[in-house]
C-alpha positions in Angstrom: 102.9 69.2 167.8 104.5 67.7 164.7 101.1 66.7 163.4 99.7 70.2 164.1 102.6 71.9 162.3 102.2 69.5 159.4 98.5 70.3 159.1 99.2 74.1 159.2 101.8 73.9 156.4 99.7 71.8 154.0 97.5 74.5 152.5 100.5 76.7 151.5 101.7 74.8 148.4 98.1 74.4 147.3 97.6 78.2 147.5 100.7 78.7 145.4 99.6 76.2 142.8 96.1 77.7 142.7 97.6 81.2 142.3 99.9 79.9 139.4 96.9 78.2 137.7 94.9 81.5 138.0 97.8 83.4 136.4 98.0 80.9 133.5 94.2 80.8 132.9 94.0 84.6 133.0 96.8 84.9 130.5 95.2 82.3 128.2 91.8 84.0 128.5 93.3 87.4 127.7 95.0 85.9 124.6 91.8 84.2 123.5 89.9 87.4 123.9 92.4 89.4 121.9 92.3 86.7 119.2 88.5 86.7 119.1 88.5 90.5 118.5 90.9 90.1 115.6 88.9 87.1 114.3 85.7 89.1 114.4 87.4 92.0 112.6 88.6 89.6 109.9 85.1 88.2 109.4 83.8 91.7 109.0 86.5 92.5 106.5 85.7 89.3 104.6 82.0 90.1 104.4 82.5 93.7 103.4 85.8 94.3 101.6 86.4 90.9 100.1 82.8 90.1 99.3 82.2 93.4 97.4 85.5 93.2 95.5 84.6 89.6 94.5 81.2 90.8 93.3 82.9 93.4 91.2 85.1 90.9 89.3 82.1 88.5 89.2 80.1 91.1 87.3 83.0 91.9 85.0 83.3 88.4 83.8 79.6 87.9 83.4 79.8 90.8 81.0 82.7 89.2 79.1 81.2 85.8 78.9 77.9 87.1 77.5 79.7 88.3 74.4 80.9 84.8 73.4 77.4 83.4 74.3 75.8 86.0 72.2 78.1 85.3 69.3 77.0 81.6 69.2 73.3 82.3 69.9 72.3 84.7 67.1 74.3 87.9 67.5 76.7 86.9 64.8 73.9 86.6 62.2 71.8 89.5 63.5 74.7 92.0 63.5 76.4 90.5 60.4 79.8 89.6 61.9 82.3 88.6 59.2 86.0 87.6 59.2 87.9 88.7 62.3 85.1 91.0 63.7 84.7 88.9 66.9 88.5 88.7 67.7 88.9 92.4 66.8 86.2 93.3 69.3 88.1 91.4 72.0 91.3 93.2 71.1 89.5 96.6 71.2 88.1 95.8 74.7 91.6 94.8 76.0 93.3 97.9 74.6 90.7 100.2 76.3 91.1 98.1 79.5 94.9 98.4 79.4 95.1 102.2 79.1 92.3 102.8 81.6 94.0 100.8 84.3 96.7 103.5 84.6 94.1 106.2 85.1 92.2 104.1 87.7 95.4 103.3 89.6 95.9 107.0 90.2 92.2 107.9 90.7 91.6 105.4 93.5 94.4 107.1 95.5 92.9 110.5 94.9 89.2 109.7 95.5 87.5 107.5 98.1 87.4 104.0 96.7 83.8 103.6 97.8 82.6 106.3 95.5 85.1 105.6 92.6 84.5 101.9 92.4 80.8 102.2 93.0 80.4 104.8 90.3 82.4 102.7 87.8 80.2 99.7 88.5 77.0 101.6 87.8 78.6 102.9 84.6 79.5 99.5 83.2 76.0 98.3 84.1 74.5 101.1 82.1 76.7 100.5 79.1 75.8 96.8 79.4 72.1 97.7 79.2 72.8 100.0 76.3 74.2 96.9 74.4 70.7 95.5 74.5 69.6 97.9 71.8 72.6 97.9 69.4 71.8 97.5 65.7 75.3 97.5 64.2 78.7 96.1 65.0 80.0 99.7 65.3 77.5 100.4 68.1 78.5 97.2 69.9 82.2 98.2 69.5 81.4 101.5 71.2 79.5 99.8 74.1 82.3 97.3 74.6 85.0 100.0 74.7 83.0 102.0 77.3 82.5 98.9 79.4 86.2 98.2 79.3 87.1 101.7 80.4 84.8 101.4 83.4 85.7 97.8 84.3 89.4 98.5 84.2 89.1 99.9 87.8 88.4 96.5 89.3 91.7 94.5 89.2 94.1 97.2 90.2 91.7 98.9 92.5 90.8 95.7 94.4 94.4 94.6 94.7 95.2 98.0 96.2 92.3 97.8 98.7 93.0 94.1 99.7 96.6 94.8 100.4 95.5 97.5 102.9 93.3 95.1 104.9 95.1 91.7 104.9 98.4 90.4 106.1 101.1 89.1 103.8 104.1 86.9 104.6 106.5 89.0 106.7 109.0 88.5 109.5 107.5 89.6 112.8 110.7 89.6 114.8 114.4 89.0 114.4 115.4 85.5 115.6 118.0 85.0 118.4 121.6 84.7 117.3 122.2 81.3 115.7 118.6 80.5 115.1 116.6 80.5 111.8 113.6 82.7 111.2 110.5 81.0 112.5 108.4 83.9 113.6 106.2 84.8 110.7 102.7 86.1 110.2 100.5 83.7 108.3 99.6 85.2 105.0 95.9 86.2 104.7 96.2 87.8 101.3 97.0 84.8 99.1 93.7 82.9 99.9 91.7 86.1 99.8 93.3 87.1 96.5 92.4 83.6 95.1 88.8 84.1 96.3 88.7 87.5 94.6 90.2 86.1 91.4 87.8 83.2 91.5 85.0 85.8 91.3 86.0 86.0 87.7 85.5 82.2 87.3 82.3 82.3 89.3 81.2 85.0 86.8 81.9 82.7 83.9 80.3 79.8 85.7 77.1 81.7 86.7 77.0 83.4 83.2 76.8 80.0 81.6 73.8 79.0 83.6 72.3 82.5 83.4 72.7 82.9 79.6 71.3 79.5 78.9 68.3 80.1 81.2 67.6 83.6 79.7 67.9 82.3 76.2 65.4 79.5 76.9 62.9 81.7 78.7 63.2 85.1 77.0 64.3 84.4 73.5 61.8 86.3 71.3 60.1 88.0 74.2 58.8 91.5 73.1 60.4 90.8 69.8 64.0 90.7 71.1 66.5 87.9 70.7 67.7 86.0 73.8 71.3 87.3 73.5 70.0 90.9 73.9 68.2 90.0 77.1 71.5 88.6 78.5 73.1 92.0 78.0 70.2 93.7 79.7 70.1 91.4 82.8 73.9 91.4 83.2 73.8 95.3 83.0 71.2 95.3 85.8 73.5 93.1 87.9 76.3 95.6 87.5 74.1 98.5 88.6 73.0 96.7 91.7 76.6 95.9 92.7 77.6 99.5 92.1 74.8 100.7 94.5 76.0 98.2 97.1 79.5 99.6 96.8 78.3 103.1 97.2 76.4 102.2 100.3 78.7 99.7 102.1 82.3 99.7 100.8 84.6 100.7 103.7 87.5 102.2 101.8 90.9 101.6 103.5 91.6 101.1 107.3 93.2 104.6 107.5 90.3 106.4 105.8 87.2 104.2 106.6 84.2 105.9 108.0 82.1 102.8 107.7 79.5 102.0 110.4 80.4 98.3 109.9 83.5 98.7 112.1 83.7 100.1 115.7 86.3 102.7 116.6 88.3 100.0 118.3 88.2 97.7 115.3 89.3 100.5 113.0 92.4 101.0 115.2 93.0 97.3 115.3 92.7 97.1 111.5 95.7 99.5 111.3 97.8 98.1 114.1 97.6 94.4 113.2 99.3 95.0 109.8 103.1 95.5 109.6 104.3 99.0 108.9 104.6 99.8 105.2 108.1 100.6 104.3 107.3 101.5 100.7 108.9 104.5 98.9 106.2 107.1 98.3 105.5 107.8 94.7 103.7 111.0 93.9 100.4 110.6 92.2 101.2 112.8 89.2 103.1 112.8 85.9 106.5 112.7 87.8 105.3 109.7 89.7 104.3 108.0 86.4 107.7 108.6 84.9 109.3 107.2 88.1 107.2 104.0 87.7 107.9 103.6 84.0 111.7 103.9 84.6 111.7 101.0 87.1 112.1 97.3 86.1 109.2 96.1 88.3 106.6 97.7 86.1 107.9 96.1 82.9 108.9 92.8 84.4 105.6 92.2 86.2 103.6 93.6 83.3 105.2 91.0 81.0 104.6 88.2 83.5 101.0 89.2 83.9 100.5 89.4 80.2 101.9 85.9 79.7 99.9 84.3 82.5 96.7 86.0 81.5 96.8 83.9 78.4 96.1 81.0 80.7 92.6 82.3 81.1 91.8 82.0 77.5 90.1 78.6 77.6 87.4 79.7 80.0 87.1 83.5 80.3 87.4 84.3 76.6 84.8 81.8 75.4 86.9 79.5 73.2 85.2 76.3 74.3 81.6 77.4 73.4 82.7 78.5 69.9 84.5 75.2 69.5 81.4 73.3 70.6 79.3 75.2 68.1 81.6 74.2 65.3 80.9 70.5 66.1 77.2 71.0 65.2 76.2 68.4 67.8 74.7 70.5 70.6 71.8 73.0 71.2 72.5 76.7 71.8 72.0 76.5 75.6 74.4 73.6 75.9 77.2 75.6 74.4 77.3 77.3 77.9 76.4 74.3 80.0 79.1 72.0 78.7 81.8 74.6 79.2 81.0 75.1 82.9 83.1 72.1 84.0 86.2 74.0 83.0 85.3 76.9 85.2 84.6 74.7 88.2 88.0 73.1 87.8 89.7 76.5 87.8 87.9 77.7 90.9 88.9 74.6 92.8 92.5 74.7 91.9 92.9 78.4 92.4 91.5 78.3 96.0 93.3 75.1 96.9 96.7 76.2 95.5 96.5 79.6 97.2 95.5 78.1 100.6 98.5 75.7 100.4 101.0 78.4 99.4 99.6 80.7 102.1 100.2 77.9 104.7 103.7 76.7 103.5 105.0 79.4 101.1 107.0 78.3 98.0 104.7 79.9 95.6 107.2 79.5 92.8 106.8 75.7 92.9 103.1 76.0 92.2 104.0 78.1 89.2 106.4 75.4 87.9 103.7 72.8 88.1 101.2 75.1 86.4 103.6 75.7 83.5 104.2 72.0 83.0 100.4 71.2 82.9 99.8 74.1 80.5 102.6 72.9 78.1 101.0 69.4 78.0 97.6 70.9 77.3 98.8 73.3 74.6 100.8 70.5 72.9 97.7 68.4 72.7 95.6 71.2 71.3 98.3 72.2 68.8 98.3 68.7 67.5 94.5 68.8 67.3 94.2 65.6 65.3 93.3 63.7 68.4 90.1 62.0 69.6 87.2 64.2 70.9 87.6 63.0 74.4 91.3 63.9 74.3 90.4 67.5 73.2 88.0 67.8 76.2 90.8 66.5 78.4 93.3 69.0 77.0 90.9 71.9 77.7 90.2 70.7 81.2 94.0 70.3 81.8 94.5 73.9 80.6 91.9 75.1 83.1 93.4 73.0 85.8 96.7 74.9 85.3 95.0 78.3 85.6 95.6 78.9 89.3 98.1 81.7 88.8 95.8 84.5 90.0 95.8 83.6 93.6 99.4 82.3 93.7 
């Protein structure tokens, strides 16, 4: 009897254990399924929102780099640049860009980003193509100003859009009494912001290869100089990107009508982000005055102005002009030799942003950046140093240009 009872009781704990394992596995499977849905959504966002934003800034910087390449490959002589004409053209571009950013910041909230950004990309492509036929410096000035007015939509517009799709550092829940905050959402925006910002560097990198190839293959074709063909090709690229934006850009999670996302994914895109506790600022003149009265506008504008100077080595074409002054290299090599600086910037921007997304402490990355830039600038100010040391100083300056993503 004892043996019989023992045999009858043996299956019971096994059934409890099996039931408990089933509960655990079901819970894990449900969590994995939920994670996979969000992961799939994130992939779609990356290949629609992030990719198209990155292509915009990529096109922007192709258009900026082609000016410095044109200057060292015949444009200076053909259009009769003298004195400070080249630097004045850069200043005019930046002034137009500065004022247009305000208008674009309001416009992108009034109109669907898909149509606004797409239209601007088509416009700067058309103005780039128009630069192909300029005959005087004045005409080139006009084209560059129009390009700057259209391109000014990209930085502020893309930051606005990315902040609507990606998570940033934020506390998910209040910790129990006596415990520190450990529940945080991993930031998605820092790395994506770095990839977006690296689009500028990829534009410079690609532009160096493209300009050199165009010059070697099309210089003199149909009676036009190689630098003119670079403007033409770069303008076509802008138009193509604009058409892609008009066709595929998904706006914001709250307003998207894109076929790329299912109805469930559109809801998930809204729910997965923390609520935005921002004070609403009206999109009108009163709102503008409210912004101008706050310290954030002036403080962050000053900070951005100072850190933007770190881009000068690569994005504003200083190195190709310096290489030309050495009278040691061919025209196409002015672009090729400067590409290493851009590659360094891309690497450090992405790596630093990924690390600060993972661990935080973005200010420490900024401290290191400032130290490296001080060393680089000190070497270049001295200038009376060996050629290899000058190359090293330029590379060190680009190494310290990771501020965009951080």
